[in-house]
mmCIF file of the protein (N, C-alpha, C, O) and its ligand, coordinates in Angstrom:
data_MODEL
# 
_entry.id   MODEL 
# 
loop_
_entity.id 
_entity.type 
_entity.pdbx_number_of_molecules 
1 polymer     1 
2 non-polymer 1 
# 
_entity_poly.entity_id                      1 
_entity_poly.type                           'polypeptide(L)' 
_entity_poly.nstd_linkage                   no 
_entity_poly.nstd_monomer                   no 
_entity_poly.pdbx_seq_one_letter_code       MTKEIDCKRCNFMIRSENDDELVSFVQQHNKNMHNWDTSKEELLRAAKDV 
_entity_poly.pdbx_seq_one_letter_code_can   MTKEIDCKRCNFMIRSENDDELVSFVQQHNKNMHNWDTSKEELLRAAKDV 
_entity_poly.pdbx_strand_id                 A 
# 
loop_
_entity_poly_seq.entity_id 
_entity_poly_seq.num 
_entity_poly_seq.mon_id 
_entity_poly_seq.hetero 
1 1  MET n 
1 2  THR n 
1 3  LYS n 
1 4  GLU n 
1 5  ILE n 
1 6  ASP n 
1 7  CYS n 
1 8  LYS n 
1 9  ARG n 
1 10 CYS n 
1 11 ASN n 
1 12 PHE n 
1 13 MET n 
1 14 ILE n 
1 15 ARG n 
1 16 SER n 
1 17 GLU n 
1 18 ASN n 
1 19 ASP n 
1 20 ASP n 
1 21 GLU n 
1 22 LEU n 
1 23 VAL n 
1 24 SER n 
1 25 PHE n 
1 26 VAL n 
1 27 GLN n 
1 28 GLN n 
1 29 HIS n 
1 30 ASN n 
1 31 LYS n 
1 32 ASN n 
1 33 MET n 
1 34 HIS n 
1 35 ASN n 
1 36 TRP n 
1 37 ASP n 
1 38 THR n 
1 39 SER n 
1 40 LYS n 
1 41 GLU n 
1 42 GLU n 
1 43 LEU n 
1 44 LEU n 
1 45 ARG n 
1 46 ALA n 
1 47 ALA n 
1 48 LYS n 
1 49 ASP n 
1 50 VAL n 
# 
loop_
_struct_asym.id 
_struct_asym.entity_id 
A 1 
B 2 
# 
loop_
_chem_comp.id 
_chem_comp.type 
_chem_comp.mon_nstd_flag 
ALA 'L-peptide linking' y 
ARG 'L-peptide linking' y 
ASN 'L-peptide linking' y 
ASP 'L-peptide linking' y 
CYS 'L-peptide linking' y 
GLN 'L-peptide linking' y 
GLU 'L-peptide linking' y 
HIS 'L-peptide linking' y 
ILE 'L-peptide linking' y 
LEU 'L-peptide linking' y 
LYS 'L-peptide linking' y 
MET 'L-peptide linking' y 
PHE 'L-peptide linking' y 
SER 'L-peptide linking' y 
THR 'L-peptide linking' y 
TRP 'L-peptide linking' y 
VAL 'L-peptide linking' y 
ZN  non-polymer         . 
# 
_pdbx_entity_nonpoly.entity_id   2 
_pdbx_entity_nonpoly.name        ? 
_pdbx_entity_nonpoly.comp_id     ZN 
# 
_pdbx_nonpoly_scheme.asym_id         B 
_pdbx_nonpoly_scheme.entity_id       2 
_pdbx_nonpoly_scheme.mon_id          ZN 
_pdbx_nonpoly_scheme.ndb_seq_num     1 
_pdbx_nonpoly_scheme.pdb_seq_num     101 
_pdbx_nonpoly_scheme.auth_seq_num    101 
_pdbx_nonpoly_scheme.pdb_mon_id      ZN 
_pdbx_nonpoly_scheme.auth_mon_id     ZN 
_pdbx_nonpoly_scheme.pdb_strand_id   A 
_pdbx_nonpoly_scheme.pdb_ins_code    . 
# 
loop_
_atom_site.group_PDB 
_atom_site.id 
_atom_site.type_symbol 
_atom_site.label_atom_id 
_atom_site.label_alt_id 
_atom_site.label_comp_id 
_atom_site.label_asym_id 
_atom_site.label_entity_id 
_atom_site.label_seq_id 
_atom_site.pdbx_PDB_ins_code 
_atom_site.Cartn_x 
_atom_site.Cartn_y 
_atom_site.Cartn_z 
_atom_site.occupancy 
_atom_site.B_iso_or_equiv 
_atom_site.pdbx_formal_charge 
_atom_site.auth_seq_id 
_atom_site.auth_comp_id 
_atom_site.auth_asym_id 
_atom_site.auth_atom_id 
_atom_site.pdbx_PDB_model_num 
ATOM   1   N  N  . MET A 1 1  ? 0.848  -1.196 0.000  1.00 0.00 ? 1   MET A N  1 
ATOM   2   C  CA . MET A 1 1  ? 0.000  0.000  0.000  1.00 0.00 ? 1   MET A CA 1 
ATOM   3   C  C  . MET A 1 1  ? 0.887  1.251  0.000  1.00 0.00 ? 1   MET A C  1 
ATOM   4   O  O  . MET A 1 1  ? 1.837  1.351  0.777  1.00 0.00 ? 1   MET A O  1 
ATOM   5   N  N  . THR A 1 2  ? 0.570  2.175  -0.861 1.00 0.00 ? 2   THR A N  1 
ATOM   6   C  CA . THR A 1 2  ? 1.360  3.403  -0.926 1.00 0.00 ? 2   THR A CA 1 
ATOM   7   C  C  . THR A 1 2  ? 0.886  4.401  0.122  1.00 0.00 ? 2   THR A C  1 
ATOM   8   O  O  . THR A 1 2  ? -0.314 4.610  0.303  1.00 0.00 ? 2   THR A O  1 
ATOM   9   N  N  . LYS A 1 3  ? 1.843  5.012  0.807  1.00 0.00 ? 3   LYS A N  1 
ATOM   10  C  CA . LYS A 1 3  ? 1.537  6.044  1.789  1.00 0.00 ? 3   LYS A CA 1 
ATOM   11  C  C  . LYS A 1 3  ? 2.221  7.346  1.402  1.00 0.00 ? 3   LYS A C  1 
ATOM   12  O  O  . LYS A 1 3  ? 3.224  7.365  0.689  1.00 0.00 ? 3   LYS A O  1 
ATOM   13  N  N  . GLU A 1 4  ? 1.645  8.427  1.895  1.00 0.00 ? 4   GLU A N  1 
ATOM   14  C  CA . GLU A 1 4  ? 2.157  9.749  1.588  1.00 0.00 ? 4   GLU A CA 1 
ATOM   15  C  C  . GLU A 1 4  ? 2.330  10.524 2.888  1.00 0.00 ? 4   GLU A C  1 
ATOM   16  O  O  . GLU A 1 4  ? 1.502  10.435 3.794  1.00 0.00 ? 4   GLU A O  1 
ATOM   17  N  N  . ILE A 1 5  ? 3.413  11.281 2.965  1.00 0.00 ? 5   ILE A N  1 
ATOM   18  C  CA . ILE A 1 5  ? 3.611  12.196 4.092  1.00 0.00 ? 5   ILE A CA 1 
ATOM   19  C  C  . ILE A 1 5  ? 3.891  13.585 3.546  1.00 0.00 ? 5   ILE A C  1 
ATOM   20  O  O  . ILE A 1 5  ? 4.759  13.764 2.691  1.00 0.00 ? 5   ILE A O  1 
ATOM   21  N  N  . ASP A 1 6  ? 3.158  14.556 4.040  1.00 0.00 ? 6   ASP A N  1 
ATOM   22  C  CA . ASP A 1 6  ? 3.408  15.953 3.707  1.00 0.00 ? 6   ASP A CA 1 
ATOM   23  C  C  . ASP A 1 6  ? 4.224  16.559 4.839  1.00 0.00 ? 6   ASP A C  1 
ATOM   24  O  O  . ASP A 1 6  ? 3.925  16.347 6.015  1.00 0.00 ? 6   ASP A O  1 
ATOM   25  N  N  . CYS A 1 7  ? 5.257  17.314 4.479  1.00 0.00 ? 7   CYS A N  1 
ATOM   26  C  CA . CYS A 1 7  ? 5.999  18.049 5.494  1.00 0.00 ? 7   CYS A CA 1 
ATOM   27  C  C  . CYS A 1 7  ? 5.100  19.149 6.040  1.00 0.00 ? 7   CYS A C  1 
ATOM   28  O  O  . CYS A 1 7  ? 4.438  19.866 5.289  1.00 0.00 ? 7   CYS A O  1 
ATOM   29  N  N  . LYS A 1 8  ? 5.092  19.269 7.389  1.00 0.00 ? 8   LYS A N  1 
ATOM   30  C  CA . LYS A 1 8  ? 4.244  20.305 8.004  1.00 0.00 ? 8   LYS A CA 1 
ATOM   31  C  C  . LYS A 1 8  ? 4.868  21.686 7.890  1.00 0.00 ? 8   LYS A C  1 
ATOM   32  O  O  . LYS A 1 8  ? 4.203  22.692 8.139  1.00 0.00 ? 8   LYS A O  1 
ATOM   33  N  N  . ARG A 1 9  ? 6.140  21.743 7.515  1.00 0.00 ? 9   ARG A N  1 
ATOM   34  C  CA . ARG A 1 9  ? 6.858  23.019 7.562  1.00 0.00 ? 9   ARG A CA 1 
ATOM   35  C  C  . ARG A 1 9  ? 7.195  23.584 6.186  1.00 0.00 ? 9   ARG A C  1 
ATOM   36  O  O  . ARG A 1 9  ? 7.668  24.717 6.090  1.00 0.00 ? 9   ARG A O  1 
ATOM   37  N  N  . CYS A 1 10 ? 6.965  22.825 5.127  1.00 0.00 ? 10  CYS A N  1 
ATOM   38  C  CA . CYS A 1 10 ? 7.210  23.335 3.778  1.00 0.00 ? 10  CYS A CA 1 
ATOM   39  C  C  . CYS A 1 10 ? 6.342  22.522 2.821  1.00 0.00 ? 10  CYS A C  1 
ATOM   40  O  O  . CYS A 1 10 ? 5.473  21.770 3.264  1.00 0.00 ? 10  CYS A O  1 
ATOM   41  N  N  . ASN A 1 11 ? 6.566  22.664 1.517  1.00 0.00 ? 11  ASN A N  1 
ATOM   42  C  CA . ASN A 1 11 ? 5.700  21.993 0.548  1.00 0.00 ? 11  ASN A CA 1 
ATOM   43  C  C  . ASN A 1 11 ? 6.192  20.612 0.142  1.00 0.00 ? 11  ASN A C  1 
ATOM   44  O  O  . ASN A 1 11 ? 5.664  20.004 -0.789 1.00 0.00 ? 11  ASN A O  1 
ATOM   45  N  N  . PHE A 1 12 ? 7.203  20.122 0.844  1.00 0.00 ? 12  PHE A N  1 
ATOM   46  C  CA . PHE A 1 12 ? 7.745  18.808 0.524  1.00 0.00 ? 12  PHE A CA 1 
ATOM   47  C  C  . PHE A 1 12 ? 6.704  17.711 0.733  1.00 0.00 ? 12  PHE A C  1 
ATOM   48  O  O  . PHE A 1 12 ? 5.974  17.720 1.724  1.00 0.00 ? 12  PHE A O  1 
ATOM   49  N  N  . MET A 1 13 ? 6.642  16.775 -0.197 1.00 0.00 ? 13  MET A N  1 
ATOM   50  C  CA . MET A 1 13 ? 5.724  15.635 -0.080 1.00 0.00 ? 13  MET A CA 1 
ATOM   51  C  C  . MET A 1 13 ? 6.423  14.411 -0.643 1.00 0.00 ? 13  MET A C  1 
ATOM   52  O  O  . MET A 1 13 ? 7.115  14.486 -1.658 1.00 0.00 ? 13  MET A O  1 
ATOM   53  N  N  . ILE A 1 14 ? 6.234  13.280 0.028  1.00 0.00 ? 14  ILE A N  1 
ATOM   54  C  CA . ILE A 1 14 ? 6.858  12.064 -0.468 1.00 0.00 ? 14  ILE A CA 1 
ATOM   55  C  C  . ILE A 1 14 ? 5.900  10.899 -0.348 1.00 0.00 ? 14  ILE A C  1 
ATOM   56  O  O  . ILE A 1 14 ? 5.110  10.811 0.592  1.00 0.00 ? 14  ILE A O  1 
ATOM   57  N  N  . ARG A 1 15 ? 5.988  9.997  -1.332 1.00 0.00 ? 15  ARG A N  1 
ATOM   58  C  CA . ARG A 1 15 ? 5.181  8.778  -1.327 1.00 0.00 ? 15  ARG A CA 1 
ATOM   59  C  C  . ARG A 1 15 ? 6.092  7.578  -1.450 1.00 0.00 ? 15  ARG A C  1 
ATOM   60  O  O  . ARG A 1 15 ? 7.104  7.621  -2.149 1.00 0.00 ? 15  ARG A O  1 
ATOM   61  N  N  . SER A 1 16 ? 5.726  6.497  -0.763 1.00 0.00 ? 16  SER A N  1 
ATOM   62  C  CA . SER A 1 16 ? 6.456  5.245  -0.925 1.00 0.00 ? 16  SER A CA 1 
ATOM   63  C  C  . SER A 1 16 ? 5.557  4.086  -0.544 1.00 0.00 ? 16  SER A C  1 
ATOM   64  O  O  . SER A 1 16 ? 4.620  4.234  0.241  1.00 0.00 ? 16  SER A O  1 
ATOM   65  N  N  . GLU A 1 17 ? 5.861  2.928  -1.118 1.00 0.00 ? 17  GLU A N  1 
ATOM   66  C  CA . GLU A 1 17 ? 5.143  1.711  -0.719 1.00 0.00 ? 17  GLU A CA 1 
ATOM   67  C  C  . GLU A 1 17 ? 5.806  1.066  0.486  1.00 0.00 ? 17  GLU A C  1 
ATOM   68  O  O  . GLU A 1 17 ? 5.271  0.123  1.068  1.00 0.00 ? 17  GLU A O  1 
ATOM   69  N  N  . ASN A 1 18 ? 6.970  1.575  0.856  1.00 0.00 ? 18  ASN A N  1 
ATOM   70  C  CA . ASN A 1 18 ? 7.752  0.957  1.921  1.00 0.00 ? 18  ASN A CA 1 
ATOM   71  C  C  . ASN A 1 18 ? 7.806  1.901  3.120  1.00 0.00 ? 18  ASN A C  1 
ATOM   72  O  O  . ASN A 1 18 ? 8.387  2.983  3.029  1.00 0.00 ? 18  ASN A O  1 
ATOM   73  N  N  . ASP A 1 19 ? 7.207  1.502  4.243  1.00 0.00 ? 19  ASP A N  1 
ATOM   74  C  CA . ASP A 1 19 ? 7.133  2.364  5.426  1.00 0.00 ? 19  ASP A CA 1 
ATOM   75  C  C  . ASP A 1 19 ? 8.517  2.825  5.899  1.00 0.00 ? 19  ASP A C  1 
ATOM   76  O  O  . ASP A 1 19 ? 8.720  3.997  6.217  1.00 0.00 ? 19  ASP A O  1 
ATOM   77  N  N  . ASP A 1 20 ? 9.458  1.883  5.939  1.00 0.00 ? 20  ASP A N  1 
ATOM   78  C  CA . ASP A 1 20 ? 10.786 2.230  6.454  1.00 0.00 ? 20  ASP A CA 1 
ATOM   79  C  C  . ASP A 1 20 ? 11.475 3.259  5.569  1.00 0.00 ? 20  ASP A C  1 
ATOM   80  O  O  . ASP A 1 20 ? 12.124 4.189  6.049  1.00 0.00 ? 20  ASP A O  1 
ATOM   81  N  N  . GLU A 1 21 ? 11.313 3.062  4.246  1.00 0.00 ? 21  GLU A N  1 
ATOM   82  C  CA . GLU A 1 21 ? 11.912 3.992  3.297  1.00 0.00 ? 21  GLU A CA 1 
ATOM   83  C  C  . GLU A 1 21 ? 11.262 5.372  3.416  1.00 0.00 ? 21  GLU A C  1 
ATOM   84  O  O  . GLU A 1 21 ? 11.943 6.397  3.438  1.00 0.00 ? 21  GLU A O  1 
ATOM   85  N  N  . LEU A 1 22 ? 9.935  5.372  3.492  1.00 0.00 ? 22  LEU A N  1 
ATOM   86  C  CA . LEU A 1 22 ? 9.178  6.613  3.613  1.00 0.00 ? 22  LEU A CA 1 
ATOM   87  C  C  . LEU A 1 22 ? 9.635  7.396  4.851  1.00 0.00 ? 22  LEU A C  1 
ATOM   88  O  O  . LEU A 1 22 ? 9.950  8.583  4.772  1.00 0.00 ? 22  LEU A O  1 
ATOM   89  N  N  . VAL A 1 23 ? 9.661  6.712  5.977  1.00 0.00 ? 23  VAL A N  1 
ATOM   90  C  CA . VAL A 1 23 ? 10.037 7.361  7.239  1.00 0.00 ? 23  VAL A CA 1 
ATOM   91  C  C  . VAL A 1 23 ? 11.475 7.861  7.172  1.00 0.00 ? 23  VAL A C  1 
ATOM   92  O  O  . VAL A 1 23 ? 11.773 8.967  7.623  1.00 0.00 ? 23  VAL A O  1 
ATOM   93  N  N  . SER A 1 24 ? 12.358 7.057  6.616  1.00 0.00 ? 24  SER A N  1 
ATOM   94  C  CA . SER A 1 24 ? 13.756 7.453  6.575  1.00 0.00 ? 24  SER A CA 1 
ATOM   95  C  C  . SER A 1 24 ? 13.968 8.686  5.695  1.00 0.00 ? 24  SER A C  1 
ATOM   96  O  O  . SER A 1 24 ? 14.750 9.572  6.041  1.00 0.00 ? 24  SER A O  1 
ATOM   97  N  N  . PHE A 1 25 ? 13.267 8.742  4.549  1.00 0.00 ? 25  PHE A N  1 
ATOM   98  C  CA . PHE A 1 25 ? 13.366 9.930  3.684  1.00 0.00 ? 25  PHE A CA 1 
ATOM   99  C  C  . PHE A 1 25 ? 12.859 11.180 4.412  1.00 0.00 ? 25  PHE A C  1 
ATOM   100 O  O  . PHE A 1 25 ? 13.491 12.236 4.366  1.00 0.00 ? 25  PHE A O  1 
ATOM   101 N  N  . VAL A 1 26 ? 11.725 11.048 5.075  1.00 0.00 ? 26  VAL A N  1 
ATOM   102 C  CA . VAL A 1 26 ? 11.140 12.217 5.736  1.00 0.00 ? 26  VAL A CA 1 
ATOM   103 C  C  . VAL A 1 26 ? 11.999 12.643 6.924  1.00 0.00 ? 26  VAL A C  1 
ATOM   104 O  O  . VAL A 1 26 ? 12.170 13.837 7.171  1.00 0.00 ? 26  VAL A O  1 
ATOM   105 N  N  . GLN A 1 27 ? 12.540 11.669 7.660  1.00 0.00 ? 27  GLN A N  1 
ATOM   106 C  CA . GLN A 1 27 ? 13.426 12.020 8.778  1.00 0.00 ? 27  GLN A CA 1 
ATOM   107 C  C  . GLN A 1 27 ? 14.652 12.784 8.280  1.00 0.00 ? 27  GLN A C  1 
ATOM   108 O  O  . GLN A 1 27 ? 15.071 13.764 8.896  1.00 0.00 ? 27  GLN A O  1 
ATOM   109 N  N  . GLN A 1 28 ? 15.228 12.331 7.158  1.00 0.00 ? 28  GLN A N  1 
ATOM   110 C  CA . GLN A 1 28 ? 16.372 13.048 6.585  1.00 0.00 ? 28  GLN A CA 1 
ATOM   111 C  C  . GLN A 1 28 ? 15.977 14.452 6.151  1.00 0.00 ? 28  GLN A C  1 
ATOM   112 O  O  . GLN A 1 28 ? 16.704 15.415 6.394  1.00 0.00 ? 28  GLN A O  1 
ATOM   113 N  N  . HIS A 1 29 ? 14.818 14.560 5.505  1.00 0.00 ? 29  HIS A N  1 
ATOM   114 C  CA . HIS A 1 29 ? 14.333 15.871 5.077  1.00 0.00 ? 29  HIS A CA 1 
ATOM   115 C  C  . HIS A 1 29 ? 14.148 16.795 6.279  1.00 0.00 ? 29  HIS A C  1 
ATOM   116 O  O  . HIS A 1 29 ? 14.623 17.931 6.267  1.00 0.00 ? 29  HIS A O  1 
ATOM   117 N  N  . ASN A 1 30 ? 13.474 16.323 7.297  1.00 0.00 ? 30  ASN A N  1 
ATOM   118 C  CA . ASN A 1 30 ? 13.206 17.156 8.467  1.00 0.00 ? 30  ASN A CA 1 
ATOM   119 C  C  . ASN A 1 30 ? 14.509 17.597 9.142  1.00 0.00 ? 30  ASN A C  1 
ATOM   120 O  O  . ASN A 1 30 ? 14.647 18.744 9.566  1.00 0.00 ? 30  ASN A O  1 
ATOM   121 N  N  . LYS A 1 31 ? 15.446 16.672 9.231  1.00 0.00 ? 31  LYS A N  1 
ATOM   122 C  CA . LYS A 1 31 ? 16.717 16.980 9.883  1.00 0.00 ? 31  LYS A CA 1 
ATOM   123 C  C  . LYS A 1 31 ? 17.530 17.968 9.038  1.00 0.00 ? 31  LYS A C  1 
ATOM   124 O  O  . LYS A 1 31 ? 18.045 18.962 9.551  1.00 0.00 ? 31  LYS A O  1 
ATOM   125 N  N  . ASN A 1 32 ? 17.635 17.682 7.749  1.00 0.00 ? 32  ASN A N  1 
ATOM   126 C  CA . ASN A 1 32 ? 18.486 18.508 6.881  1.00 0.00 ? 32  ASN A CA 1 
ATOM   127 C  C  . ASN A 1 32 ? 17.870 19.875 6.604  1.00 0.00 ? 32  ASN A C  1 
ATOM   128 O  O  . ASN A 1 32 ? 18.575 20.884 6.605  1.00 0.00 ? 32  ASN A O  1 
ATOM   129 N  N  . MET A 1 33 ? 16.588 19.913 6.370  1.00 0.00 ? 33  MET A N  1 
ATOM   130 C  CA . MET A 1 33 ? 15.939 21.153 5.956  1.00 0.00 ? 33  MET A CA 1 
ATOM   131 C  C  . MET A 1 33 ? 15.465 21.997 7.137  1.00 0.00 ? 33  MET A C  1 
ATOM   132 O  O  . MET A 1 33 ? 15.446 23.226 7.066  1.00 0.00 ? 33  MET A O  1 
ATOM   133 N  N  . HIS A 1 34 ? 15.084 21.327 8.221  1.00 0.00 ? 34  HIS A N  1 
ATOM   134 C  CA . HIS A 1 34 ? 14.443 22.052 9.317  1.00 0.00 ? 34  HIS A CA 1 
ATOM   135 C  C  . HIS A 1 34 ? 15.149 21.841 10.664 1.00 0.00 ? 34  HIS A C  1 
ATOM   136 O  O  . HIS A 1 34 ? 14.708 22.364 11.687 1.00 0.00 ? 34  HIS A O  1 
ATOM   137 N  N  . ASN A 1 35 ? 16.241 21.076 10.659 1.00 0.00 ? 35  ASN A N  1 
ATOM   138 C  CA . ASN A 1 35 ? 16.939 20.744 11.899 1.00 0.00 ? 35  ASN A CA 1 
ATOM   139 C  C  . ASN A 1 35 ? 15.955 20.251 12.965 1.00 0.00 ? 35  ASN A C  1 
ATOM   140 O  O  . ASN A 1 35 ? 15.963 20.708 14.108 1.00 0.00 ? 35  ASN A O  1 
ATOM   141 N  N  . TRP A 1 36 ? 15.116 19.311 12.553 1.00 0.00 ? 36  TRP A N  1 
ATOM   142 C  CA . TRP A 1 36 ? 13.971 18.862 13.336 1.00 0.00 ? 36  TRP A CA 1 
ATOM   143 C  C  . TRP A 1 36 ? 14.000 17.335 13.425 1.00 0.00 ? 36  TRP A C  1 
ATOM   144 O  O  . TRP A 1 36 ? 13.915 16.652 12.404 1.00 0.00 ? 36  TRP A O  1 
ATOM   145 N  N  . ASP A 1 37 ? 14.117 16.805 14.631 1.00 0.00 ? 37  ASP A N  1 
ATOM   146 C  CA . ASP A 1 37 ? 14.121 15.354 14.823 1.00 0.00 ? 37  ASP A CA 1 
ATOM   147 C  C  . ASP A 1 37 ? 12.695 14.836 14.962 1.00 0.00 ? 37  ASP A C  1 
ATOM   148 O  O  . ASP A 1 37 ? 11.923 15.348 15.774 1.00 0.00 ? 37  ASP A O  1 
ATOM   149 N  N  . THR A 1 38 ? 12.347 13.834 14.182 1.00 0.00 ? 38  THR A N  1 
ATOM   150 C  CA . THR A 1 38 ? 10.999 13.269 14.229 1.00 0.00 ? 38  THR A CA 1 
ATOM   151 C  C  . THR A 1 38 ? 11.100 11.761 14.420 1.00 0.00 ? 38  THR A C  1 
ATOM   152 O  O  . THR A 1 38 ? 12.012 11.117 13.902 1.00 0.00 ? 38  THR A O  1 
ATOM   153 N  N  . SER A 1 39 ? 10.155 11.211 15.165 1.00 0.00 ? 39  SER A N  1 
ATOM   154 C  CA . SER A 1 39 ? 10.176 9.774  15.423 1.00 0.00 ? 39  SER A CA 1 
ATOM   155 C  C  . SER A 1 39 ? 9.404  9.027  14.343 1.00 0.00 ? 39  SER A C  1 
ATOM   156 O  O  . SER A 1 39 ? 8.530  9.588  13.682 1.00 0.00 ? 39  SER A O  1 
ATOM   157 N  N  . LYS A 1 40 ? 9.741  7.764  14.178 1.00 0.00 ? 40  LYS A N  1 
ATOM   158 C  CA . LYS A 1 40 ? 9.032  6.919  13.220 1.00 0.00 ? 40  LYS A CA 1 
ATOM   159 C  C  . LYS A 1 40 ? 7.544  6.887  13.546 1.00 0.00 ? 40  LYS A C  1 
ATOM   160 O  O  . LYS A 1 40 ? 6.702  6.942  12.650 1.00 0.00 ? 40  LYS A O  1 
ATOM   161 N  N  . GLU A 1 41 ? 7.223  6.797  14.848 1.00 0.00 ? 41  GLU A N  1 
ATOM   162 C  CA . GLU A 1 41 ? 5.817  6.691  15.254 1.00 0.00 ? 41  GLU A CA 1 
ATOM   163 C  C  . GLU A 1 41 ? 5.030  7.931  14.831 1.00 0.00 ? 41  GLU A C  1 
ATOM   164 O  O  . GLU A 1 41 ? 3.926  7.817  14.297 1.00 0.00 ? 41  GLU A O  1 
ATOM   165 N  N  . GLU A 1 42 ? 5.595  9.105  15.069 1.00 0.00 ? 42  GLU A N  1 
ATOM   166 C  CA . GLU A 1 42 ? 4.820  10.308 14.727 1.00 0.00 ? 42  GLU A CA 1 
ATOM   167 C  C  . GLU A 1 42 ? 4.708  10.475 13.221 1.00 0.00 ? 42  GLU A C  1 
ATOM   168 O  O  . GLU A 1 42 ? 3.700  10.983 12.731 1.00 0.00 ? 42  GLU A O  1 
ATOM   169 N  N  . LEU A 1 43 ? 5.723  10.058 12.478 1.00 0.00 ? 43  LEU A N  1 
ATOM   170 C  CA . LEU A 1 43 ? 5.633  10.168 11.019 1.00 0.00 ? 43  LEU A CA 1 
ATOM   171 C  C  . LEU A 1 43 ? 4.598  9.194  10.467 1.00 0.00 ? 43  LEU A C  1 
ATOM   172 O  O  . LEU A 1 43 ? 3.844  9.536  9.557  1.00 0.00 ? 43  LEU A O  1 
ATOM   173 N  N  . LEU A 1 44 ? 4.562  7.984  11.014 1.00 0.00 ? 44  LEU A N  1 
ATOM   174 C  CA . LEU A 1 44 ? 3.576  7.015  10.523 1.00 0.00 ? 44  LEU A CA 1 
ATOM   175 C  C  . LEU A 1 44 ? 2.153  7.439  10.876 1.00 0.00 ? 44  LEU A C  1 
ATOM   176 O  O  . LEU A 1 44 ? 1.213  7.158  10.132 1.00 0.00 ? 44  LEU A O  1 
ATOM   177 N  N  . ARG A 1 45 ? 1.997  8.115  12.014 1.00 0.00 ? 45  ARG A N  1 
ATOM   178 C  CA . ARG A 1 45 ? 0.672  8.653  12.345 1.00 0.00 ? 45  ARG A CA 1 
ATOM   179 C  C  . ARG A 1 45 ? 0.246  9.715  11.338 1.00 0.00 ? 45  ARG A C  1 
ATOM   180 O  O  . ARG A 1 45 ? -0.938 9.843  11.024 1.00 0.00 ? 45  ARG A O  1 
ATOM   181 N  N  . ALA A 1 46 ? 1.220  10.479 10.833 1.00 0.00 ? 46  ALA A N  1 
ATOM   182 C  CA . ALA A 1 46 ? 0.924  11.557 9.891  1.00 0.00 ? 46  ALA A CA 1 
ATOM   183 C  C  . ALA A 1 46 ? 0.759  11.045 8.462  1.00 0.00 ? 46  ALA A C  1 
ATOM   184 O  O  . ALA A 1 46 ? 0.296  11.777 7.588  1.00 0.00 ? 46  ALA A O  1 
ATOM   185 N  N  . ALA A 1 47 ? 1.138  9.790  8.224  1.00 0.00 ? 47  ALA A N  1 
ATOM   186 C  CA . ALA A 1 47 ? 1.079  9.256  6.862  1.00 0.00 ? 47  ALA A CA 1 
ATOM   187 C  C  . ALA A 1 47 ? -0.365 8.974  6.449  1.00 0.00 ? 47  ALA A C  1 
ATOM   188 O  O  . ALA A 1 47 ? -1.191 8.532  7.249  1.00 0.00 ? 47  ALA A O  1 
ATOM   189 N  N  . LYS A 1 48 ? -0.641 9.247  5.161  1.00 0.00 ? 48  LYS A N  1 
ATOM   190 C  CA . LYS A 1 48 ? -1.973 8.967  4.625  1.00 0.00 ? 48  LYS A CA 1 
ATOM   191 C  C  . LYS A 1 48 ? -1.856 7.866  3.580  1.00 0.00 ? 48  LYS A C  1 
ATOM   192 O  O  . LYS A 1 48 ? -0.875 7.808  2.839  1.00 0.00 ? 48  LYS A O  1 
ATOM   193 N  N  . ASP A 1 49 ? -2.839 7.010  3.522  1.00 0.00 ? 49  ASP A N  1 
ATOM   194 C  CA . ASP A 1 49 ? -2.898 6.019  2.445  1.00 0.00 ? 49  ASP A CA 1 
ATOM   195 C  C  . ASP A 1 49 ? -3.349 6.711  1.169  1.00 0.00 ? 49  ASP A C  1 
ATOM   196 O  O  . ASP A 1 49 ? -4.317 7.472  1.171  1.00 0.00 ? 49  ASP A O  1 
ATOM   197 N  N  . VAL A 1 50 ? -2.641 6.440  0.080  1.00 0.00 ? 50  VAL A N  1 
ATOM   198 C  CA . VAL A 1 50 ? -3.025 7.051  -1.192 1.00 0.00 ? 50  VAL A CA 1 
ATOM   199 C  C  . VAL A 1 50 ? -3.185 5.994  -2.278 1.00 0.00 ? 50  VAL A C  1 
ATOM   200 O  O  . VAL A 1 50 ? -3.507 6.325  -3.419 1.00 0.00 ? 50  VAL A O  1 
HETATM 201 ZN ZN . ZN  B 2 .  ? 9.945  20.421 4.949  1.00 0.00 2 101 ZN  A ZN 1 
# 
């Protein structure tokens, strides 16, 4: 199942069929772009099925 996460702080959006990949991409984005640490749990809660 494909999931999507929108960054809450900019227009970045990412989709993946793989939860681990999705979370890892968003964690890198949040850290690199916003200096913001996010947990896997909170990112998966924010993910939408698409
Ligand atoms: Zn962002």
